[in-house]
N, C-alpha and C positions, 0 to 999 in steps of 0.2 A: 527415473522412468526409463524403461528399456525401449529402444528404437525397434519398431516392427518391420519397417521397410524404408529403404533409402534409394533415391534415383537421381539422375541428372538429366536435364533437358538442355540440349545444345543445338546449334544451327549448322547446316551444311549447304554448300553451294553446289555440290555434286554427290548425290547419294550413292551412286555406283562406285566412286572412288572411296567413299567412306566405308561402304560394305567391304570392299577388297582390303583396305587397310586394317580394319578391326578384325576381320576374319583371319588375316595373316598373323595377327597378334594372338589369336586363340580365343577371341570372344565368340560366343555362340549367339546366332541371331535369334531374337525373341519374337517368333511369329514371322509372317510373310510381310516384306516391305510393301509400301504403297508408293505412289508418285510423290507423296508429301512427307513420308515418315519411314524411318527404319529404327528398330530397337534391338539392343543387345543385352545379354546377361553375362556376368562374369564373376568368378570366384565362388567360394564356399557359401556365401550369403546371398548369392544371385543378385549382385548389384546391377541395377538396370540403368542403361544409358539410352536415351531417346535422342535421335537426330531429326530435326525438322528441316525440310527444304526451304530455302529462302532465295 
């Protein structure tokens, strides 16, 4: 079976620092962040990483 999409859900205690860190690494933000969530895509297969505020 071929995987159609894969993503990761992680937590963050500071979304603004998370945004800065992953943007500096070259990850592209996936939509506009909210107070509770920021999402990034990366790579040829658009791997999605979601960070939820805790």
